[in-house]
GUPA-638880 format. One line per 2 residues: their letters; for each residue x, y, z of N, C-alpha, C. Coordinates in nm, 3 decimals, padded with zeros to 5 digits. Each point is the difference from the previous one (the first is absolute). Layout:
<rs>
A> X Y Z X Y Z X Y Z; ...
</rs>
This chain:
<rs>
MR> 06.299 -02.693 03.295 -00.141 00.011 -00.044 -00.073 -00.124 00.037; -00.124 00.012 00.046 -00.079 -00.115 00.032 -00.051 -00.072 -00.122
SG> -00.059 -00.120 00.014 -00.047 -00.073 -00.111 -00.109 00.065 -00.070; -00.010 -00.029 -00.136 -00.112 00.054 -00.075 -00.132 -00.051 00.047
GQ> -00.009 -00.123 00.045 -00.123 -00.055 00.048 -00.053 00.082 00.124; 00.091 00.034 00.085 -00.034 00.072 00.122 -00.056 00.139 -00.040
RV> 00.069 00.060 -00.092 -00.044 00.135 -00.043 -00.132 -00.006 -00.070; -00.028 -00.102 -00.080 -00.130 -00.012 -00.077 -00.109 -00.021 00.105
SF> 00.023 -00.092 00.097 -00.103 -00.028 00.100 -00.034 00.119 00.088; 00.112 00.070 00.039 -00.017 00.119 00.079 -00.085 00.099 -00.065
TR> 00.032 00.025 -00.126 -00.072 00.107 -00.071 -00.153 -00.040 -00.024; -00.018 -00.126 -00.028 -00.145 -00.039 -00.024 -00.074 00.008 00.129
RL> 00.049 -00.041 00.113 -00.067 00.005 00.126 -00.019 00.143 00.043; 00.100 00.083 -00.021 -00.010 00.140 00.042 -00.103 00.072 -00.075
LA> -00.018 -00.020 -00.135 -00.091 00.077 -00.075 -00.132 -00.053 00.024; -00.028 -00.128 00.030 -00.127 -00.053 00.036 -00.050 00.062 00.136
WY> 00.090 00.016 00.097 -00.036 00.057 00.124 -00.029 00.145 -00.018; 00.074 00.071 -00.083 -00.022 00.142 -00.018 -00.139 00.024 -00.057
AR> -00.038 -00.083 -00.095 -00.129 00.012 -00.061 -00.113 -00.012 00.099; 00.020 -00.073 00.102 -00.102 -00.016 00.109 00.010 00.105 00.107
SA> 00.121 00.051 00.027 00.021 00.068 00.123 00.050 00.147 -00.006; 00.017 00.048 -00.128 00.060 00.135 -00.017 -00.092 00.110 00.065
RD> 00.061 00.092 00.061 -00.067 00.121 00.054 -00.039 00.087 -00.119; -00.112 00.068 00.012 -00.041 00.099 -00.095 00.055 00.138 00.043
LP> 00.119 00.030 -00.059 00.070 00.125 00.034 -00.009 00.093 -00.111; -00.021 00.129 00.018 -00.030 00.098 -00.110 00.109 00.006 -00.104
WR> 00.126 -00.018 00.039 00.108 00.010 -00.094 00.018 -00.120 -00.092; -00.076 -00.112 00.040 -00.006 -00.118 -00.083 -00.106 00.012 -00.116
RT> -00.073 00.106 00.008 -00.105 00.023 -00.103 00.039 00.091 -00.107; 00.133 00.041 -00.008 00.048 00.092 -00.101 00.124 -00.054 -00.059
RD> 00.018 00.044 -00.121 00.137 -00.019 -00.066 00.067 00.139 -00.029; -00.068 00.100 00.049 00.058 00.135 -00.021 00.132 00.015 00.066
PY> 00.108 00.026 -00.076 00.139 -00.004 00.062 00.015 00.099 00.110; -00.057 00.121 -00.010 00.008 00.094 00.107 -00.067 -00.043 00.122
RV> -00.120 -00.062 -00.009 -00.072 -00.039 00.120 00.068 -00.122 00.060; 00.054 -00.088 -00.080 00.077 -00.113 00.056 00.122 00.047 00.070
LV> 00.067 00.102 -00.055 00.120 00.053 00.073 -00.028 00.062 00.127; -00.106 00.083 00.003 -00.047 00.063 00.130 -00.023 -00.103 00.103
SE> -00.069 -00.109 -00.029 -00.027 -00.108 00.087 00.118 -00.068 00.057; 00.094 -00.020 -00.094 00.121 -00.067 00.044 00.084 00.084 00.092
VM> 00.009 00.131 -00.031 00.078 00.086 00.095 -00.070 00.002 00.130; -00.128 00.016 00.007 -00.075 00.004 00.126 00.014 -00.126 00.081
LQ> 00.004 -00.114 -00.066 00.005 -00.130 00.067 00.140 -00.031 00.063; 00.097 00.080 -00.033 00.131 -00.020 00.060 -00.009 00.032 00.144
QT> 00.024 -00.091 00.090 -00.001 00.010 00.140 -00.134 00.051 00.066; -00.110 -00.024 -00.072 -00.133 00.045 00.046 -00.102 -00.113 -00.020
QV> -00.079 -00.020 00.097 -00.098 -00.104 -00.002 -00.110 00.024 -00.113; -00.047 -00.116 -00.049 -00.097 00.017 -00.118 -00.124 00.075 00.046
SR> -00.047 -00.026 00.119 -00.120 00.075 00.052 00.018 00.150 -00.001; 00.115 00.041 00.038 00.033 00.148 00.002 00.002 00.049 -00.142
VS> 00.069 -00.063 -00.090 00.015 00.041 -00.138 -00.141 00.003 -00.068; -00.082 -00.092 00.029 -00.138 -00.005 -00.061 -00.075 00.131 00.036
EF> 00.028 00.051 00.109 -00.066 00.127 00.046 00.059 00.118 -00.071; 00.130 00.011 -00.021 00.065 00.123 -00.054 -00.001 -00.004 -00.151
YP> 00.011 -00.120 -00.065 00.020 -00.019 -00.143 -00.107 00.078 -00.078; -00.133 -00.019 00.023 -00.096 00.069 -00.081 -00.005 00.146 00.026
RF> 00.031 00.048 00.113 00.002 00.141 00.031 00.113 00.069 -00.071; 00.124 -00.060 -00.002 00.106 00.054 -00.070 -00.020 00.009 -00.139
LE> -00.059 -00.109 -00.061 -00.024 00.008 -00.147 -00.112 00.093 -00.036; -00.091 00.026 00.089 -00.107 00.105 -00.029 00.065 00.134 -00.003
RF> 00.098 00.022 00.080 00.070 00.134 00.003 00.103 00.012 -00.118; 00.064 -00.112 -00.026 00.101 -00.004 -00.115 -00.029 -00.113 -00.097
PT> -00.105 00.012 -00.083 -00.040 -00.112 -00.082 00.094 -00.049 -00.112; 00.096 00.084 -00.034 00.096 -00.042 -00.105 00.136 00.043 00.044
VQ> 00.094 -00.055 -00.074 00.143 00.033 00.034 00.026 00.145 -00.029; -00.069 00.050 -00.100 00.015 00.149 -00.029 -00.052 00.089 00.120
HL> -00.114 -00.040 00.059 -00.055 00.076 00.110 00.102 -00.003 00.117; 00.057 -00.115 00.025 00.102 -00.011 00.105 00.123 00.081 -00.030
AR> 00.042 -00.004 -00.118 00.122 00.070 -00.039 -00.018 00.149 00.015; -00.121 00.054 -00.027 -00.022 00.146 00.013 -00.029 00.045 00.144
AE> -00.016 -00.097 00.089 -00.039 00.041 00.140 00.117 00.057 00.073; -00.037 00.086 00.101 00.100 00.059 00.092 00.038 -00.109 00.094
PR> 00.127 -00.002 00.047 00.047 -00.101 00.094 -00.086 -00.002 00.127; -00.044 00.114 00.046 -00.085 00.000 00.129 -00.130 -00.070 -00.025
AV> -00.056 00.015 -00.122 -00.128 -00.068 -00.026 00.017 -00.154 -00.006; 00.111 -00.044 -00.049 00.027 -00.146 -00.006 00.019 -00.050 00.140
RE> 00.068 00.071 00.083 00.023 -00.042 00.139 -00.128 -00.002 00.074; -00.084 00.096 -00.026 -00.131 00.000 00.073 -00.083 -00.123 -00.040
AW> 00.005 -00.033 -00.127 -00.084 -00.121 -00.045 00.062 -00.124 00.052; 00.123 00.003 00.034 00.075 -00.123 00.056 -00.008 -00.008 00.152
DG> -00.040 00.114 00.060 00.007 00.006 00.148 -00.083 -00.112 00.065; 00.068 -00.070 00.092 -00.065 -00.114 00.067 00.059 -00.135 -00.053
LG> 00.063 -00.004 -00.114 00.053 -00.123 -00.041 00.143 -00.026 00.040; 00.073 00.109 00.043 00.135 -00.012 00.057 00.098 -00.021 -00.117
YY> 00.128 -00.010 00.043 00.112 -00.024 -00.096 -00.007 00.102 -00.112; 00.003 00.121 00.034 -00.031 00.118 -00.097 00.102 00.008 -00.117
AR> 00.114 -00.064 00.011 00.091 -00.005 -00.110 -00.065 -00.058 -00.121; -00.091 -00.095 00.023 -00.075 -00.069 -00.111 -00.073 00.099 -00.076
AS> -00.077 00.094 00.066 -00.071 00.100 -00.069 00.089 00.093 -00.084; 00.116 00.034 00.056 00.089 00.090 -00.071 00.059 -00.072 -00.121
NL> 00.033 -00.126 00.017 00.052 -00.082 -00.117 -00.112 -00.015 -00.107; -00.121 -00.021 00.041 -00.110 -00.019 -00.098 -00.026 00.130 -00.070
HA> 00.012 00.114 00.064 -00.022 00.124 -00.058 00.111 00.028 -00.103; 00.124 -00.026 00.042 00.115 00.018 -00.094 -00.007 -00.092 -00.121
LA> -00.049 -00.121 00.026 -00.022 -00.099 -00.112 -00.099 00.057 -00.100; -00.112 00.052 00.057 -00.107 00.049 -00.092 00.053 00.111 -00.090
RV> 00.085 00.089 00.059 00.055 00.107 -00.085 00.101 -00.052 -00.102; 00.075 -00.105 00.032 00.086 -00.056 -00.103 -00.077 -00.063 -00.111
VS> -00.102 -00.083 00.044 -00.087 -00.065 -00.106 -00.067 00.103 -00.087; -00.053 00.106 00.057 -00.073 00.101 -00.070 00.097 00.071 -00.098
RD> 00.119 00.026 00.044 00.097 00.072 -00.084 00.069 -00.083 -00.110; 00.043 -00.122 00.040 00.084 -00.081 -00.080 -00.070 -00.111 -00.074
FD> -00.120 -00.039 00.046 -00.073 -00.114 -00.063 -00.137 00.034 -00.047; -00.029 00.131 -00.019 -00.129 00.042 -00.051 -00.113 -00.045 00.088
GR> 00.026 -00.003 00.135 -00.101 -00.041 00.093 -00.032 -00.140 00.009; 00.070 -00.088 -00.063 -00.020 -00.142 00.009 00.105 -00.079 00.073
VP> -00.041 -00.065 00.103 00.088 -00.076 00.084 00.065 -00.106 -00.087; 00.133 -00.016 00.000 00.062 -00.100 -00.086 -00.043 -00.138 00.035
EN> 00.011 -00.091 -00.102 -00.037 -00.145 00.020 00.116 -00.087 00.025; 00.117 00.039 -00.043 00.125 -00.075 00.009 00.054 00.009 00.139
PQ> 00.023 -00.109 00.074 00.054 00.006 00.137 00.128 00.081 00.006; 00.098 -00.012 -00.098 00.121 00.077 00.005 -00.024 00.153 00.000
AL> -00.099 00.038 -00.081 -00.029 00.142 -00.004 -00.070 00.044 00.128; -00.087 -00.080 00.059 -00.063 00.030 00.124 00.101 00.018 00.106
LK> 00.102 -00.087 00.009 00.103 00.012 00.104 00.071 00.133 00.002; -00.002 00.072 -00.103 00.065 00.124 -00.013 -00.082 00.117 00.059
LP> -00.122 -00.032 00.038 -00.086 00.099 00.053 00.014 00.028 00.151; -00.022 00.115 00.047 00.016 00.029 00.151 -00.076 -00.106 00.088
GV> 00.069 -00.058 00.095 -00.070 -00.084 00.102 -00.035 -00.139 -00.051; 00.039 -00.039 -00.123 -00.044 -00.128 -00.054 00.118 -00.100 00.014
GP> -00.032 -00.109 00.069 00.105 -00.105 00.016 -00.042 -00.125 -00.080; 00.070 -00.107 00.012 -00.029 -00.121 -00.083 -00.139 -00.048 00.021
YT> -00.046 -00.014 00.125 -00.142 -00.048 00.018 -00.099 00.088 -00.072; 00.006 00.134 00.030 -00.102 00.089 -00.060 00.007 00.000 -00.157
AG> 00.116 -00.004 -00.053 00.014 -00.015 -00.148 -00.064 -00.122 -00.054; 00.018 -00.118 00.070 -00.064 -00.124 -00.048 -00.143 00.008 00.016
AV> -00.052 00.061 00.115 -00.142 00.002 00.031 -00.073 00.076 -00.105; 00.056 00.122 -00.026 -00.070 00.088 -00.098 00.000 -00.062 -00.143
AS> 00.110 -00.056 -00.041 00.013 -00.072 -00.126 -00.102 -00.107 -00.007; -00.012 -00.083 00.111 -00.093 -00.111 -00.003 -00.145 00.039 00.012
FA> -00.032 00.087 00.104 -00.137 00.023 00.035 -00.065 00.107 -00.093; 00.075 00.089 -00.060 -00.052 00.096 -00.088 00.008 -00.052 -00.149
YE> 00.119 -00.054 -00.040 00.017 -00.042 -00.134 -00.002 -00.143 -00.030; -00.019 -00.080 00.104 -00.012 -00.149 -00.010 00.130 -00.052 -00.068
KP> 00.115 00.052 00.042 00.129 -00.058 -00.044 00.027 -00.122 00.083; 00.054 -00.105 -00.062 00.037 -00.125 00.079 00.131 00.011 00.069
VP> -00.001 00.091 00.102 00.126 00.025 00.077 -00.034 -00.019 00.155; 00.101 -00.036 00.071 -00.019 -00.022 00.147 -00.020 00.134 00.080
AV> -00.067 -00.014 00.108 -00.014 00.117 00.088 00.016 -00.060 00.144; 00.118 00.020 00.049 00.043 -00.068 00.129 -00.001 00.100 00.108
DT> -00.103 00.004 00.080 -00.002 00.075 00.127 00.032 -00.086 00.117; -00.016 00.053 00.121 00.032 -00.077 00.121 -00.082 -00.128 00.011
NV> -00.132 00.012 -00.031 -00.085 -00.114 00.009 00.036 -00.114 -00.101; 00.028 00.049 -00.124 00.038 -00.097 -00.109 00.126 -00.070 00.037
AR> 00.098 00.075 00.039 00.136 -00.058 00.034 -00.028 -00.108 00.109; -00.071 00.035 00.103 -00.023 -00.101 00.106 -00.063 -00.127 -00.050
VI> -00.105 00.016 -00.084 -00.060 -00.125 -00.055 00.098 -00.083 -00.076; 00.079 00.068 -00.091 00.095 -00.075 -00.082 00.109 -00.072 00.088
RR> 00.056 00.080 00.102 00.094 -00.063 00.084 -00.054 -00.126 00.071; -00.121 00.011 00.049 -00.058 -00.115 00.070 -00.040 -00.115 -00.090
VF> -00.056 00.036 -00.108 -00.043 -00.115 -00.090 00.114 -00.066 -00.074; 00.092 00.076 -00.048 00.101 -00.062 -00.093 00.132 -00.020 00.063
FG> 00.031 00.070 00.112 00.131 -00.012 00.059 -00.010 -00.049 00.149; -00.120 -00.002 00.057 -00.010 -00.055 00.130 00.059 00.089 00.109
RE> 00.005 00.132 -00.024 00.065 00.087 00.091 -00.091 00.118 00.036; 00.020 00.052 00.120 -00.081 00.120 00.033 00.071 00.125 -00.047
TG> 00.129 00.005 00.003 00.075 00.123 -00.042 00.103 -00.042 -00.104; 00.063 00.103 -00.049 00.106 -00.032 -00.110 00.118 00.099 00.002
TR> 00.110 -00.049 -00.041 00.119 00.079 -00.024 -00.023 00.079 -00.125; 00.096 00.090 -00.039 -00.013 00.070 -00.125 -00.004 -00.089 -00.119
KR> 00.084 -00.108 00.005 00.004 -00.095 -00.108 -00.136 -00.069 -00.012; -00.058 -00.041 00.110 -00.128 -00.069 -00.009 -00.111 00.098 -00.045
ET> 00.014 00.128 00.031 -00.105 00.097 -00.046 00.009 00.014 -00.158; 00.122 -00.007 -00.046 00.009 -00.001 -00.147 -00.066 -00.120 -00.061
NV> 00.017 -00.114 00.069 -00.066 -00.124 -00.042 -00.152 00.019 00.009; -00.048 00.066 00.095 -00.147 00.020 00.015 -00.050 00.079 -00.121
WR> 00.066 00.104 -00.046 -00.036 00.075 -00.125 00.003 -00.095 -00.119; 00.103 -00.083 -00.010 00.012 -00.090 -00.109 -00.115 -00.097 -00.001
TA> -00.034 -00.053 00.113 -00.109 -00.096 00.014 -00.134 00.066 -00.044; -00.015 00.126 00.051 -00.125 00.075 -00.037 -00.011 00.018 -00.147
AA> 00.116 00.033 -00.068 -00.009 00.018 -00.143 -00.031 -00.129 -00.072; 00.050 -00.116 00.055 -00.043 -00.126 -00.060 -00.136 -00.042 00.021
LV> -00.063 00.047 00.110 -00.134 -00.033 00.036 -00.106 00.077 -00.079; 00.035 00.125 -00.033 -00.103 00.089 -00.064 -00.045 -00.056 -00.132
PK> -00.129 -00.025 -00.023 -00.042 -00.044 -00.130 00.035 00.093 -00.118; 00.013 -00.054 -00.116 00.042 00.081 -00.111 -00.119 00.075 -00.062
NG> -00.119 -00.050 00.024 -00.122 00.069 -00.041 -00.019 00.125 00.092; -00.019 00.118 -00.055 -00.013 00.118 00.081 -00.119 00.000 00.100
KK> -00.118 -00.042 -00.043 -00.112 00.002 00.091 00.024 -00.104 00.110; 00.052 -00.110 -00.032 00.028 -00.102 00.101 00.110 00.046 00.096
AW> 00.093 00.071 -00.056 00.116 00.063 00.087 -00.058 00.095 00.099; -00.100 00.076 -00.045 -00.062 00.103 00.091 -00.069 -00.080 00.118
KF> -00.072 -00.098 -00.038 -00.066 -00.082 00.107 00.099 -00.068 00.091; 00.111 -00.051 -00.053 00.102 -00.066 00.082 00.062 00.089 00.094
NQ> 00.046 00.122 -00.047 00.060 00.096 00.088 -00.088 00.043 00.115; -00.130 00.024 -00.043 -00.097 00.038 00.107 -00.020 -00.115 00.096
AI> -00.003 -00.117 -00.055 -00.035 -00.126 00.095 00.109 -00.022 00.095; 00.130 00.004 -00.045 00.113 -00.034 00.092 00.004 00.112 00.110
ME> -00.024 00.125 -00.036 -00.002 00.108 00.104 -00.115 -00.027 00.096; -00.115 -00.040 -00.052 -00.110 -00.029 00.082 00.022 -00.114 00.097
LG> 00.072 -00.104 -00.048 00.035 -00.110 00.090 00.092 00.038 00.115; 00.093 00.091 -00.039 00.088 00.047 00.106 -00.064 00.100 00.098
AL> -00.100 00.068 -00.042 -00.070 00.097 00.086 -00.108 -00.072 00.089; -00.061 -00.104 -00.048 -00.110 -00.067 00.073 00.041 -00.133 00.066
IC> 00.082 -00.076 -00.062 00.029 -00.144 00.048 00.142 -00.014 00.048; 00.092 00.028 -00.086 00.141 -00.025 00.026 00.051 00.128 00.060
VA> -00.057 00.037 00.119 00.036 00.121 00.074 00.129 -00.015 00.070; 00.066 00.105 00.050 00.128 -00.005 00.047 00.017 -00.077 00.136
RK> -00.085 00.028 00.099 00.021 -00.055 00.134 -00.069 -00.136 00.019; -00.116 -00.011 -00.039 -00.080 -00.118 00.031 -00.069 -00.047 -00.143
PR> 00.070 -00.061 -00.078 -00.057 -00.041 -00.129 -00.106 -00.103 00.021; -00.104 00.012 -00.077 -00.116 -00.084 00.015 00.016 -00.119 -00.092
CP> 00.101 -00.077 00.031 00.026 -00.118 -00.089 -00.111 -00.095 -00.022; -00.078 -00.035 00.097 -00.114 -00.089 -00.026 -00.097 00.041 -00.101
EC> -00.008 00.133 -00.020 -00.090 00.057 -00.102 00.062 00.028 -00.135; 00.126 -00.019 -00.001 00.077 00.036 -00.131 -00.032 -00.094 -00.116
PV> -00.035 00.069 -00.115 -00.033 -00.079 -00.113 00.116 -00.066 -00.065; 00.126 00.046 00.034 00.122 -00.054 -00.067 00.083 -00.084 00.102
RT> -00.062 -00.024 00.110 00.077 -00.079 00.102 00.066 -00.126 -00.046; -00.071 -00.076 -00.083 00.059 -00.129 -00.041 00.121 00.006 -00.090
VC> 00.024 00.125 -00.050 00.125 00.023 -00.090 00.091 00.094 00.066; -00.021 00.027 00.129 00.080 00.102 00.075 00.100 -00.075 00.089
RT> 00.128 00.029 -00.017 00.101 -00.068 00.083 -00.014 00.035 00.148; -00.032 00.124 00.031 -00.025 00.037 00.141 -00.122 -00.056 00.052
GK> -00.112 00.002 -00.083 -00.130 -00.054 00.047 00.007 -00.147 00.029; 00.075 -00.075 -00.082 00.015 -00.144 00.022 00.071 -00.032 00.133
RR> 00.104 00.085 00.026 00.069 -00.020 00.124 -00.078 00.033 00.120; -00.081 00.109 -00.007 -00.085 00.029 00.104 -00.105 -00.106 00.026
GR> -00.053 -00.057 -00.114 -00.099 -00.106 00.011 00.056 -00.119 00.070; 00.127 -00.038 -00.027 00.055 -00.117 00.066 00.019 00.021 00.150
RL> 00.029 00.122 00.040 00.010 00.030 00.140 -00.137 -00.016 00.073; -00.106 00.047 -00.066 -00.134 -00.017 00.051 -00.043 -00.140 00.014
DV> 00.045 -00.091 -00.090 -00.038 -00.131 -00.005 00.066 -00.093 00.109; 00.111 00.059 00.050 00.076 -00.080 00.096 -00.066 -00.007 00.135
</rs>
């Protein structure tokens, strides 16, 4: 685990940057668990711009988890048509039926309960718990893992053991206050999506470069 001072500085700089630079995305304006869940499923392997187009149309057709649960599979597929990876639509439909039947139509707030739902993995469980219920839990997607590896471990990729350490580091970073945890998880994803990108990271523009092990190394190379 990295030093407490590094974690505190990272979080402070990250949240300050997010307050200035966050994109206005429709799923960030809601705490409705169903709507958050729909956005998270759509965002798997799909660009934000594409999801922004489909998200409101899908919710207009299926505004609640009960509406989705009652829908015919063909109707769900039609609403999903154009987003690709159609197994996501099938899983979301199956999830809606389970939630409607077993949870009185309320998406669970506990990550362990969420993990038992069709198509929900560790990231989605953490994201729904954090973004819908403001639980102080980590949500580690590809972008977040990349940021943590670069900042705290100075590596671009990781072994299975290192990936476990990434989740542990994420859990240590998440603020205990729920509203601040929501902002932190959104912010670190935003950093990975806009600045700490996979192929050509924009290190000179990065708000956490001074506390980033990879950023410092890249900076020394540029100074030589």
